[in-house]
Backbone as JSON, one array per atom type, in Angstrom:
{
  "sequence": "MPLLVDGRRVRLPRSAAELVRAHPLLEERARLLRGQSVQQVGPQGLLYVQQRELAVTSPKDGSISILGSDDATTCHIVILRHTGNGATCLTHCDGTDTKAEVPLIMSSIKSFSEHAQCGRLEVHLVGGFSDDRQLSQKLTHQLLSEFDKQDDDIHLVTLCVTELNDREENENHFPIIYGIAVNIKTAEIYRASFQDRGPEEQLRAARALAGGPNLSTSPLAEPPHFVEHIRSTLMFLKKFPSPANILFPGNKALLYKKNEDGLWEKISSPGS",
  "N": [[34.8, 64.53, 3.24], [34.76, 66.46, 6.3], [35.93, 65.66, 9.7], [33.87, 66.4, 12.4], [33.17, 68.58, 15.18], [30.76, 69.58, 17.39], [29.41, 70.57, 15.19], [31.32, 71.93, 13.78], [34.2, 72.03, 11.67], [37.03, 70.04, 12.41], [40.32, 70.92, 13.1], [43.02, 68.98, 12.83], [44.87, 68.36, 15.68], [48.06, 68.35, 17.44], [47.85, 66.82, 19.67], [45.5, 64.99, 21.75], [44.67, 66.39, 24.01], [45.0, 69.04, 23.24], [42.99, 69.23, 21.34], [40.6, 68.92, 22.86], [40.78, 71.17, 24.44], [40.15, 73.14, 22.66], [37.55, 72.57, 22.27], [35.32, 72.68, 24.53], [33.06, 71.1, 25.24], [33.78, 68.49, 24.53], [35.79, 68.02, 26.37], [34.32, 68.1, 28.75], [32.6, 65.89, 28.42], [34.48, 63.81, 28.42], [35.46, 64.06, 31.02], [33.18, 63.42, 32.53], [32.81, 60.74, 31.76], [35.18, 59.54, 32.69], [34.72, 59.82, 35.38], [32.77, 57.99, 36.06], [31.54, 55.05, 37.79], [32.77, 51.7, 37.45], [30.88, 49.41, 35.67], [29.82, 46.07, 36.13], [29.31, 43.9, 33.6], [27.01, 41.49, 32.68], [26.53, 38.28, 30.96], [24.1, 38.19, 29.57], [22.56, 39.18, 26.68], [24.89, 40.29, 25.72], [27.5, 41.01, 23.42], [30.75, 40.4, 23.24], [33.71, 42.06, 22.31], [36.83, 41.33, 21.13], [40.4, 42.15, 21.0], [41.39, 43.52, 17.88], [38.99, 42.89, 16.68], [35.68, 43.38, 15.31], [32.34, 44.42, 15.72], [28.96, 44.74, 14.72], [25.63, 45.93, 14.99], [22.05, 46.48, 15.36], [19.25, 48.27, 16.88], [17.14, 46.59, 16.25], [17.95, 44.04, 16.62], [17.19, 41.07, 18.16], [18.61, 39.55, 19.96], [21.1, 40.62, 20.78], [21.92, 43.25, 22.85], [23.9, 44.73, 23.95], [27.11, 45.9, 23.19], [30.54, 45.41, 23.88], [33.89, 45.93, 25.18], [37.1, 45.36, 26.69], [40.22, 45.57, 28.57], [41.9, 47.34, 27.29], [44.86, 48.94, 26.85], [47.22, 50.49, 25.52], [45.67, 50.26, 23.33], [42.71, 51.41, 21.52], [39.23, 51.79, 21.94], [36.65, 51.93, 19.69], [33.61, 53.42, 18.91], [31.13, 53.66, 16.57], [28.2, 55.19, 15.57], [25.01, 55.34, 14.01], [22.69, 57.81, 14.2], [20.15, 57.87, 13.19], [18.97, 55.27, 12.67], [20.06, 53.82, 14.7], [22.04, 51.93, 14.28], [25.03, 50.38, 15.27], [28.51, 50.18, 15.69], [31.23, 48.55, 17.19], [34.66, 48.55, 17.82], [37.85, 47.15, 18.62], [40.75, 48.57, 18.51], [44.21, 48.2, 17.74], [46.17, 49.48, 16.39], [47.38, 48.06, 14.4], [46.59, 48.07, 11.69], [45.33, 50.65, 10.99], [44.58, 52.23, 8.86], [43.2, 50.52, 7.18], [41.23, 49.57, 8.89], [39.44, 51.67, 9.62], [37.91, 52.37, 7.22], [36.6, 49.89, 7.05], [35.06, 49.89, 9.37], [33.37, 52.01, 8.7], [32.05, 50.98, 6.4], [30.71, 48.82, 7.51], [28.78, 50.0, 9.16], [27.37, 51.41, 7.23], [26.22, 49.31, 5.83], [24.13, 48.65, 7.44], [22.65, 50.9, 7.36], [21.65, 51.81, 4.98], [19.12, 52.61, 4.09], [18.36, 54.6, 5.78], [16.61, 57.5, 6.57], [17.15, 59.82, 7.9], [19.32, 61.37, 10.38], [22.7, 61.12, 11.73], [26.26, 60.33, 11.6], [28.01, 59.37, 14.44], [30.96, 59.37, 16.35], [32.87, 57.76, 18.89], [35.73, 57.74, 20.84], [37.79, 55.91, 22.92], [40.35, 55.14, 25.24], [43.83, 54.07, 25.65], [46.8, 55.71, 27.0], [49.28, 57.77, 28.64], [51.77, 56.46, 27.56], [55.2, 55.3, 27.65], [56.33, 54.75, 25.17], [54.81, 56.14, 23.44], [52.8, 54.97, 21.93], [50.04, 55.05, 22.25], [49.47, 57.73, 21.72], [50.19, 57.86, 19.03], [48.29, 56.11, 17.89], [45.9, 57.44, 18.5], [46.19, 59.73, 16.89], [46.28, 58.52, 14.36], [43.68, 57.39, 14.14], [41.98, 59.67, 14.32], [42.87, 61.04, 12.07], [42.29, 59.22, 9.97], [39.47, 58.98, 10.13], [38.85, 61.58, 9.49], [39.42, 61.6, 6.82], [37.37, 60.31, 5.54], [34.5, 59.98, 3.32], [32.04, 60.75, 4.32], [30.3, 63.02, 6.56], [31.4, 62.98, 9.87], [30.68, 63.02, 13.21], [32.47, 63.88, 15.97], [31.99, 62.84, 19.14], [32.73, 61.81, 21.63], [35.84, 61.9, 23.21], [38.12, 60.38, 24.85], [40.98, 59.71, 25.38], [44.42, 58.59, 25.44], [46.41, 61.06, 26.85], [44.2, 62.13, 28.06], [43.07, 60.06, 29.32], [44.61, 59.17, 31.37], [46.4, 58.21, 34.3], [48.66, 58.69, 37.03], [50.85, 56.82, 39.05], [53.11, 56.22, 41.52], [55.16, 57.14, 39.84], [54.64, 55.73, 37.55], [52.6, 55.29, 34.63], [49.13, 54.76, 33.92], [46.13, 53.55, 32.29], [42.98, 55.17, 32.86], [40.4, 54.36, 32.13], [39.69, 51.15, 31.14], [37.83, 49.61, 29.82], [34.74, 49.7, 27.95], [31.18, 49.83, 27.38], [28.35, 49.74, 25.18], [24.95, 50.46, 25.07], [22.79, 49.24, 22.81], [20.15, 49.91, 22.31], [19.53, 52.21, 23.82], [21.65, 53.88, 23.41], [23.44, 54.53, 25.36], [26.7, 54.98, 26.66], [29.18, 53.55, 28.64], [31.5, 53.02, 31.38], [32.94, 49.81, 31.76], [33.34, 46.37, 32.78], [34.0, 42.87, 32.14], [33.01, 39.54, 32.7], [32.32, 37.42, 31.13], [33.57, 36.51, 28.06], [32.93, 35.28, 25.76], [31.57, 34.0, 22.59], [33.88, 31.18, 22.42], [36.31, 32.19, 23.65], [39.13, 31.68, 24.09], [40.0, 30.72, 21.6], [39.53, 32.94, 19.94], [41.16, 34.83, 21.2], [43.62, 33.63, 20.75], [43.89, 33.95, 18.03], [44.3, 36.73, 17.83], [46.65, 36.97, 19.33], [48.45, 35.4, 17.9], [48.71, 36.93, 15.68], [50.38, 39.06, 16.15], [53.57, 40.5, 17.18], [54.11, 41.02, 19.87], [53.49, 40.24, 23.31], [52.49, 42.13, 25.04], [52.04, 45.64, 24.8], [52.43, 47.31, 26.86], [53.41, 46.32, 29.61], [53.43, 46.99, 32.42], [51.07, 48.33, 32.79], [48.99, 46.61, 32.4], [45.84, 44.95, 33.17], [44.97, 43.09, 36.25], [44.28, 40.4, 35.6], [45.64, 39.79, 33.32], [48.0, 38.21, 32.97], [47.14, 35.59, 33.52], [45.29, 35.35, 31.5], [46.93, 35.42, 29.18], [48.45, 33.15, 29.68], [46.52, 31.07, 29.55], [45.77, 31.36, 26.91], [48.14, 30.75, 25.54], [48.42, 28.09, 26.32], [46.21, 27.06, 25.01], [47.04, 27.41, 22.34], [49.19, 25.68, 22.36], [47.88, 23.27, 22.66], [46.32, 23.26, 20.38], [48.03, 23.62, 17.85], [47.67, 24.08, 15.16], [45.03, 25.46, 14.68], [43.23, 26.09, 12.61], [43.12, 23.84, 10.98], [42.37, 21.82, 12.75], [40.13, 22.69, 14.26], [38.48, 23.77, 12.38], [37.74, 21.96, 10.19], [37.5, 21.42, 6.72], [37.07, 24.03, 6.37], [34.83, 25.08, 7.62], [32.57, 27.18, 9.35], [32.28, 27.97, 12.89], [29.27, 28.2, 14.5], [27.17, 30.2, 16.52], [24.45, 31.0, 18.77], [22.38, 33.17, 20.78], [20.78, 31.8, 23.56], [17.56, 31.23, 25.22], [18.11, 32.14, 27.75], [19.88, 34.11, 27.3], [22.49, 33.36, 26.87], [25.48, 32.17, 25.17], [25.18, 29.64, 22.72], [26.18, 26.79, 21.01], [25.32, 26.16, 17.68], [26.16, 24.92, 15.47], [28.72, 22.83, 14.27], [31.97, 21.98, 12.92], [31.65, 19.69, 10.29], [29.1, 18.97, 10.89]],
  "CA": [[34.14, 65.43, 4.19], [35.59, 66.58, 7.49], [35.53, 65.26, 11.04], [33.22, 67.58, 12.97], [32.87, 68.66, 16.6], [29.76, 70.63, 17.6], [29.04, 71.11, 13.89], [32.42, 72.66, 13.16], [35.29, 71.19, 11.2], [38.16, 69.89, 13.32], [41.69, 70.96, 12.62], [43.67, 67.92, 13.6], [45.93, 68.92, 16.51], [49.19, 67.47, 17.74], [47.5, 65.96, 20.8], [44.09, 64.96, 22.11], [44.43, 67.46, 24.97], [44.87, 70.27, 22.48], [41.69, 69.21, 20.68], [39.52, 69.18, 23.82], [40.87, 72.56, 24.9], [39.46, 73.95, 21.66], [36.13, 72.18, 22.26], [35.04, 72.37, 25.95], [32.09, 70.02, 25.41], [34.54, 67.23, 24.49], [36.49, 67.89, 27.66], [33.33, 67.8, 29.77], [32.16, 64.51, 28.23], [35.57, 62.94, 28.86], [35.51, 64.14, 32.48], [32.04, 62.67, 33.06], [33.05, 59.32, 31.53], [36.23, 59.1, 33.63], [34.19, 59.84, 36.75], [31.79, 56.92, 36.28], [31.94, 53.77, 38.38], [32.82, 50.62, 36.47], [29.76, 48.48, 35.77], [30.07, 44.69, 35.76], [28.31, 43.53, 32.59], [26.78, 40.05, 32.6], [26.51, 37.72, 29.61], [22.82, 38.29, 28.89], [22.45, 40.23, 25.67], [26.21, 40.87, 25.44], [28.47, 40.53, 22.44], [32.05, 40.92, 23.65], [34.61, 42.28, 21.18], [38.23, 41.21, 21.51], [41.36, 42.94, 20.23], [41.36, 43.33, 16.42], [37.68, 42.43, 16.24], [34.65, 44.39, 15.03], [30.97, 43.93, 15.78], [27.97, 45.76, 14.36], [24.24, 45.48, 15.06], [21.1, 47.58, 15.43], [18.22, 48.02, 17.91], [16.22, 45.55, 15.82], [18.52, 42.74, 17.01], [16.47, 40.51, 19.29], [19.51, 38.78, 20.83], [22.21, 41.43, 21.29], [21.55, 44.61, 23.26], [25.09, 45.42, 24.44], [28.43, 45.61, 22.65], [31.52, 45.88, 24.84], [35.27, 45.44, 25.11], [37.96, 45.91, 27.75], [41.65, 45.24, 28.51], [42.57, 48.29, 26.4], [45.9, 49.77, 27.47], [47.51, 51.42, 24.44], [44.6, 50.12, 22.34], [41.57, 52.31, 21.6], [37.92, 51.23, 21.62], [35.96, 52.87, 18.81], [32.18, 53.2, 18.69], [30.52, 54.49, 15.53], [26.75, 54.97, 15.64], [24.12, 56.14, 13.16], [21.62, 58.25, 15.1], [18.85, 57.69, 12.56], [18.41, 53.93, 12.9], [20.69, 53.21, 15.87], [23.09, 50.96, 13.95], [26.19, 50.66, 16.12], [29.7, 49.35, 15.49], [32.28, 48.68, 18.2], [35.92, 47.94, 17.38], [38.98, 47.24, 19.53], [41.86, 48.83, 17.59], [45.53, 48.19, 18.36], [47.13, 50.18, 15.54], [48.01, 47.15, 13.44], [46.31, 48.55, 10.33], [44.25, 51.62, 11.18], [44.16, 52.73, 7.55], [42.22, 49.56, 6.65], [40.16, 49.34, 9.85], [38.44, 52.73, 9.62], [36.94, 52.13, 6.14], [35.81, 48.71, 7.38], [34.06, 50.37, 10.34], [32.4, 52.81, 7.96], [31.23, 50.13, 5.53], [29.85, 47.98, 8.34], [27.64, 50.83, 9.56], [26.57, 51.72, 6.03], [25.46, 48.12, 5.45], [22.93, 48.65, 8.28], [22.03, 52.24, 7.32], [21.46, 52.21, 3.58], [17.81, 53.21, 3.84], [18.05, 55.58, 6.84], [16.18, 58.77, 5.96], [17.68, 60.96, 8.66], [20.33, 61.01, 11.35], [24.1, 61.41, 11.42], [27.25, 59.4, 12.14], [28.71, 59.88, 15.62], [32.06, 58.49, 16.75], [33.36, 57.87, 20.26], [37.05, 57.13, 20.95], [38.16, 55.75, 24.34], [41.45, 54.21, 25.48], [45.19, 54.58, 25.62], [47.28, 56.5, 28.14], [50.56, 58.41, 28.32], [52.78, 55.41, 27.65], [56.56, 55.75, 27.36], [56.65, 54.58, 23.74], [53.88, 57.01, 22.71], [51.96, 54.18, 21.03], [48.67, 55.55, 22.36], [49.4, 59.01, 21.01], [50.24, 57.56, 17.6], [47.02, 55.52, 17.49], [44.9, 58.52, 18.54], [46.35, 60.56, 15.69], [45.89, 57.71, 13.2], [42.23, 57.25, 14.08], [41.4, 60.97, 13.98], [43.25, 61.35, 10.69], [41.57, 58.36, 9.03], [38.06, 59.37, 10.12], [38.79, 62.87, 8.81], [39.57, 61.37, 5.38], [36.22, 59.6, 4.98], [33.63, 60.79, 2.46], [30.86, 61.2, 5.06], [30.46, 63.81, 7.78], [31.44, 62.17, 11.08], [30.67, 63.94, 14.35], [33.23, 63.37, 17.12], [31.17, 63.14, 20.32], [33.5, 61.46, 22.83], [37.29, 61.73, 23.02], [38.72, 60.12, 26.16], [42.1, 58.91, 24.91], [45.81, 58.96, 25.69], [46.63, 61.87, 28.05], [42.89, 62.4, 28.67], [42.67, 58.81, 29.98], [45.87, 58.8, 32.02], [46.65, 58.48, 35.72], [50.03, 58.38, 37.41], [50.99, 56.22, 40.37], [54.51, 55.86, 41.77], [55.91, 57.52, 38.63], [54.21, 54.91, 36.41], [51.35, 55.74, 34.05], [48.12, 53.73, 33.69], [44.85, 54.06, 31.81], [41.87, 55.28, 33.81], [39.35, 53.5, 31.59], [40.17, 49.99, 30.39], [36.77, 48.99, 29.05], [33.46, 50.39, 27.84], [30.08, 49.13, 26.73], [27.31, 50.61, 24.62], [23.62, 49.88, 24.99], [22.37, 49.47, 21.43], [18.8, 50.47, 22.25], [19.46, 53.54, 24.44], [22.86, 54.6, 22.98], [24.27, 54.86, 26.52], [28.07, 54.48, 26.68], [29.57, 53.58, 30.05], [32.66, 52.21, 31.78], [32.47, 48.44, 31.98], [34.22, 45.2, 32.78], [33.25, 41.71, 31.66], [33.44, 38.22, 33.12], [32.09, 36.52, 29.99], [34.16, 37.05, 26.83], [32.65, 34.29, 24.73], [31.92, 32.57, 22.59], [35.23, 30.77, 22.0], [37.24, 33.23, 24.1], [40.54, 31.32, 23.88], [40.24, 30.64, 20.17], [39.59, 34.31, 19.41], [42.36, 35.46, 21.75], [44.77, 33.03, 20.07], [43.98, 34.6, 16.71], [44.92, 38.05, 18.01], [48.02, 36.8, 19.82], [49.27, 34.85, 16.82], [48.85, 37.93, 14.62], [51.25, 40.17, 16.53], [54.85, 40.09, 17.73], [54.29, 41.33, 21.28], [52.47, 39.83, 24.25], [51.9, 43.35, 25.57], [52.74, 46.89, 24.47], [52.6, 48.09, 28.09], [53.27, 45.3, 30.65], [53.14, 47.53, 33.76], [49.73, 48.9, 32.83], [47.97, 45.6, 32.13], [44.97, 44.62, 34.31], [45.47, 41.97, 37.05], [44.03, 39.07, 35.03], [46.3, 39.71, 32.02], [48.95, 37.1, 32.91], [46.37, 34.35, 33.42], [44.69, 35.35, 30.16], [47.98, 35.05, 28.23], [48.82, 31.76, 29.94], [45.49, 30.17, 29.03], [45.8, 31.45, 25.45], [49.31, 30.0, 25.09], [48.09, 26.68, 26.51], [45.31, 26.72, 23.92], [47.85, 27.3, 21.13], [49.98, 24.46, 22.49], [46.96, 22.15, 22.45], [45.87, 23.33, 18.98], [49.04, 24.41, 17.13], [47.1, 24.46, 13.85], [43.59, 25.45, 14.94], [42.44, 26.14, 11.38], [42.93, 22.48, 10.48], [41.75, 20.95, 13.75], [38.83, 23.19, 14.71], [37.67, 24.17, 11.23], [37.96, 21.07, 9.03], [36.65, 21.79, 5.59], [36.9, 25.49, 6.42], [33.46, 25.36, 8.05], [32.5, 28.11, 10.49], [31.6, 27.64, 14.14], [28.13, 29.1, 14.6], [26.56, 30.29, 17.85], [23.32, 31.9, 18.94], [21.99, 33.39, 22.17], [19.61, 31.0, 23.92], [16.52, 31.97, 25.91], [18.7, 32.75, 28.94], [20.83, 35.14, 26.88], [23.85, 32.82, 26.87], [25.89, 31.63, 23.87], [24.93, 28.22, 22.52], [26.65, 26.37, 19.69], [24.27, 25.59, 16.84], [26.77, 24.19, 14.37], [30.14, 22.52, 14.42], [32.51, 21.41, 11.68], [31.26, 18.34, 9.95], [27.69, 18.69, 11.21]],
  "C": [[34.89, 65.39, 5.51], [35.05, 65.84, 8.71], [35.03, 66.52, 11.73], [33.09, 67.45, 14.48], [31.93, 69.84, 16.79], [29.44, 71.34, 16.29], [30.14, 71.86, 13.17], [33.53, 71.7, 12.75], [36.43, 71.2, 12.22], [39.47, 70.09, 12.56], [42.49, 70.0, 13.47], [44.87, 68.49, 14.36], [47.08, 67.93, 16.69], [48.85, 66.5, 18.87], [46.0, 66.03, 21.06], [43.75, 66.09, 23.08], [44.24, 68.81, 24.28], [43.5, 70.36, 21.81], [40.57, 69.52, 21.67], [39.59, 70.59, 24.39], [40.14, 73.49, 23.94], [37.96, 73.67, 21.64], [35.75, 71.74, 23.68], [34.02, 71.27, 26.17], [32.76, 68.65, 25.37], [35.22, 66.98, 25.82], [35.52, 67.5, 28.77], [32.84, 66.36, 29.65], [33.22, 63.52, 28.69], [35.64, 62.91, 30.39], [34.38, 63.31, 33.09], [32.25, 61.16, 32.89], [34.1, 58.79, 32.5], [35.68, 58.97, 35.05], [33.18, 58.75, 37.06], [32.4, 55.77, 37.07], [31.93, 52.71, 37.29], [31.65, 49.67, 36.71], [30.19, 47.08, 35.33], [28.95, 44.24, 34.83], [28.21, 42.01, 32.51], [26.65, 39.57, 31.16], [25.21, 37.91, 28.85], [22.81, 39.48, 27.93], [23.76, 40.83, 25.23], [26.91, 40.2, 24.26], [29.8, 41.2, 22.77], [32.99, 40.96, 22.44], [36.06, 42.24, 21.68], [39.11, 42.09, 20.63], [41.37, 42.52, 18.77], [40.05, 42.74, 15.91], [36.74, 43.62, 16.06], [33.3, 43.72, 15.13], [30.02, 45.07, 15.43], [26.58, 45.15, 14.46], [23.35, 46.71, 15.16], [20.07, 47.28, 16.51], [17.21, 46.95, 17.52], [16.69, 44.15, 16.21], [17.81, 42.23, 18.26], [17.35, 39.77, 20.29], [20.57, 39.63, 21.5], [21.71, 42.84, 21.62], [22.74, 45.41, 23.73], [26.3, 44.96, 23.66], [29.46, 46.15, 23.65], [32.89, 45.28, 24.61], [36.05, 46.05, 26.26], [39.4, 45.44, 27.53], [42.39, 46.13, 27.52], [43.6, 49.09, 27.2], [46.32, 50.82, 26.44], [46.45, 51.34, 23.34], [43.51, 51.18, 22.56], [40.31, 51.52, 21.23], [37.14, 52.31, 20.86], [34.5, 52.46, 18.68], [31.71, 54.18, 17.63], [29.04, 54.15, 15.49], [26.03, 55.89, 14.67], [22.9, 56.52, 13.99], [20.23, 58.03, 14.51], [18.22, 56.35, 12.85], [19.08, 53.18, 14.05], [21.73, 52.16, 15.56], [24.38, 51.35, 14.64], [27.3, 49.66, 15.83], [30.69, 49.62, 16.61], [33.5, 47.91, 17.74], [36.99, 48.15, 18.44], [40.25, 47.34, 18.68], [43.19, 48.85, 18.33], [46.59, 48.86, 17.49], [47.8, 49.32, 14.5], [47.82, 47.65, 12.01], [45.12, 49.5, 10.38], [43.7, 52.1, 9.84], [43.12, 51.8, 6.91], [41.02, 49.42, 7.58], [39.07, 50.4, 9.77], [37.46, 52.6, 8.45], [36.06, 50.91, 6.39], [34.71, 49.06, 8.39], [32.96, 51.13, 9.61], [31.48, 51.93, 7.11], [30.29, 49.24, 6.33], [28.62, 48.74, 8.79], [26.75, 51.12, 8.36], [25.72, 50.52, 5.59], [24.17, 48.0, 6.26], [22.11, 49.92, 8.08], [21.7, 52.71, 5.92], [20.16, 52.96, 3.35], [17.4, 54.19, 4.94], [17.75, 56.94, 6.21], [16.76, 59.98, 6.66], [18.73, 60.45, 9.64], [21.73, 61.34, 10.87], [25.0, 60.35, 12.03], [27.99, 60.06, 13.29], [29.77, 58.87, 16.05], [32.51, 58.82, 18.17], [34.68, 57.11, 20.34], [37.46, 57.11, 22.43], [39.34, 54.79, 24.43], [42.81, 54.87, 25.39], [45.53, 55.35, 26.89], [48.64, 57.08, 27.74], [51.7, 57.4, 28.48], [54.14, 55.91, 27.15], [56.89, 55.71, 25.87], [55.76, 55.43, 22.83], [53.06, 56.25, 21.66], [50.52, 54.67, 21.05], [48.51, 56.84, 21.56], [49.38, 58.79, 19.5], [48.91, 57.02, 17.11], [45.9, 56.56, 17.5], [44.97, 59.35, 17.26], [45.93, 59.8, 14.43], [44.38, 57.65, 13.04], [41.56, 58.58, 13.69], [41.66, 61.31, 12.51], [42.45, 60.52, 9.7], [40.07, 58.68, 8.98], [37.87, 60.7, 9.39], [38.86, 62.71, 7.29], [38.34, 60.72, 4.73], [35.31, 60.54, 4.21], [32.45, 61.39, 3.22], [31.24, 62.15, 6.2], [30.42, 62.86, 8.98], [31.6, 63.12, 12.26], [31.38, 63.27, 15.53], [32.52, 63.81, 18.4], [31.94, 62.87, 21.62], [34.95, 61.26, 22.46], [37.92, 61.61, 24.41], [39.9, 59.17, 25.93], [43.42, 59.47, 25.4], [45.94, 59.83, 26.94], [45.33, 62.23, 28.76], [42.39, 61.18, 29.44], [43.84, 58.27, 30.81], [45.83, 59.12, 33.51], [48.07, 58.04, 36.05], [50.07, 57.87, 38.84], [52.42, 55.72, 40.52], [55.37, 56.02, 40.51], [55.64, 56.61, 37.43], [52.84, 55.39, 35.94], [50.44, 54.55, 33.74], [46.9, 54.35, 33.03], [43.87, 54.21, 32.97], [40.77, 54.31, 33.4], [39.99, 52.39, 30.77], [39.1, 49.4, 29.48], [35.51, 49.82, 29.03], [32.44, 49.47, 27.18], [29.12, 50.16, 26.17], [26.01, 49.84, 24.57], [23.04, 50.24, 23.62], [21.03, 50.19, 21.36], [18.72, 51.89, 22.81], [20.61, 54.44, 24.02], [23.74, 55.02, 24.15], [25.64, 54.2, 26.4], [28.59, 54.62, 28.1], [30.79, 52.7, 30.29], [32.19, 50.83, 32.19], [33.62, 47.46, 32.1], [33.36, 43.97, 32.56], [33.87, 40.43, 32.21], [33.33, 37.24, 31.95], [32.62, 37.18, 28.73], [33.97, 36.09, 25.67], [31.89, 34.87, 23.57], [33.36, 32.36, 22.13], [36.29, 31.81, 22.37], [38.69, 32.89, 23.77], [40.89, 31.26, 22.4], [40.41, 32.04, 19.57], [40.82, 35.05, 19.93], [43.62, 34.93, 21.08], [44.97, 33.65, 18.71], [44.68, 35.94, 16.83], [46.38, 37.93, 18.43], [48.94, 36.31, 18.72], [49.54, 35.88, 15.73], [49.79, 39.06, 14.95], [52.51, 39.7, 17.21], [54.98, 40.24, 19.23], [53.16, 40.76, 22.11], [51.77, 41.03, 24.84], [52.73, 44.54, 25.13], [53.06, 47.69, 25.72], [52.43, 47.17, 29.3], [52.87, 45.84, 32.02], [51.7, 48.0, 33.89], [48.63, 47.87, 32.6], [47.11, 45.33, 33.37], [45.43, 43.34, 35.01], [45.32, 40.6, 36.4], [44.81, 38.84, 33.74], [47.21, 38.47, 31.92], [48.21, 35.77, 32.76], [45.73, 34.23, 32.04], [45.71, 34.9, 29.11], [48.36, 33.58, 28.41], [47.8, 30.8, 29.34], [45.47, 30.19, 27.5], [46.98, 30.66, 24.89], [49.08, 28.5, 25.24], [47.15, 26.2, 25.4], [46.1, 26.51, 22.62], [48.73, 26.05, 21.17], [49.12, 23.24, 22.19], [46.51, 22.08, 20.99], [46.85, 24.18, 18.18], [48.58, 24.84, 15.75], [45.58, 24.46, 13.97], [42.73, 25.48, 13.68], [42.14, 24.74, 10.86], [42.13, 21.61, 11.44], [40.32, 21.38, 14.06], [37.9, 23.59, 13.57], [37.9, 23.26, 10.02], [36.98, 21.41, 7.92], [36.35, 23.27, 5.55], [35.47, 25.88, 6.78], [33.46, 26.21, 9.32], [31.9, 27.45, 11.72], [30.49, 28.66, 14.33], [27.51, 29.02, 15.99], [25.33, 31.19, 17.79], [23.11, 32.12, 20.44], [20.75, 32.56, 22.46], [18.61, 31.86, 24.71], [17.02, 32.64, 27.18], [19.71, 33.84, 28.59], [22.26, 34.69, 26.83], [24.17, 32.22, 25.5], [25.7, 30.11, 23.84], [25.37, 27.84, 21.12], [25.5, 25.73, 18.91], [24.84, 24.82, 15.67], [28.21, 23.94, 14.71], [30.66, 21.92, 13.14], [32.08, 19.97, 11.48], [29.81, 18.02, 10.21], [26.79, 19.09, 10.06]]
}
């Protein structure tokens, strides 16, 4: 089934700008999102999603009310939501394996929506900019193409990517929006930044860093804290060169829950 905008099938264009020109409502939604002030999101009720991670939940979740991610330069943040039961998935895609990621996003939502009697699937794509290597443009096209190949109707509601999310300063290009959050209960999507990226921020960042050849696809466009983030992640890898063996003996998971204050609390550790 096709990717739809305003109930009509989308013909995949060569660029995101071409697509929004054909669908003025998409252009207006992107303009409104770019014009928002950035909200600082606290840790209460938050599940932060790092690069190459996926999270899915529903309004029935008593602990998590916000999914969010930031630090997206050439990366795209994808939100897929079922309007019938509010099940919501947020993914931070970097183009490593888009062909595998999109079906995973779809299956994660379906696992929460099997018995939904009504509603539709809506997708929101945010991130990227006009980078010299055209990595953002490539990822935009990959995501649109893969969603278009899925068996279900998917309604494209927000498209604020690549040249639609670009600003120029001193002949250098930067993203306008680096991070977004979605309120699971109200479905509000807004520009956001995050101080708390737990649980196990360094461990999760090390996983993403160890899985790719580059520290950054766009060094000039990275946010101010990027260097410190990479430094702390590399120090973590130096301290735990084989984290699977040291931190997960017996291949046992680290388990966390939100406590009464809305903060992450470890409830299990290897060997316990």
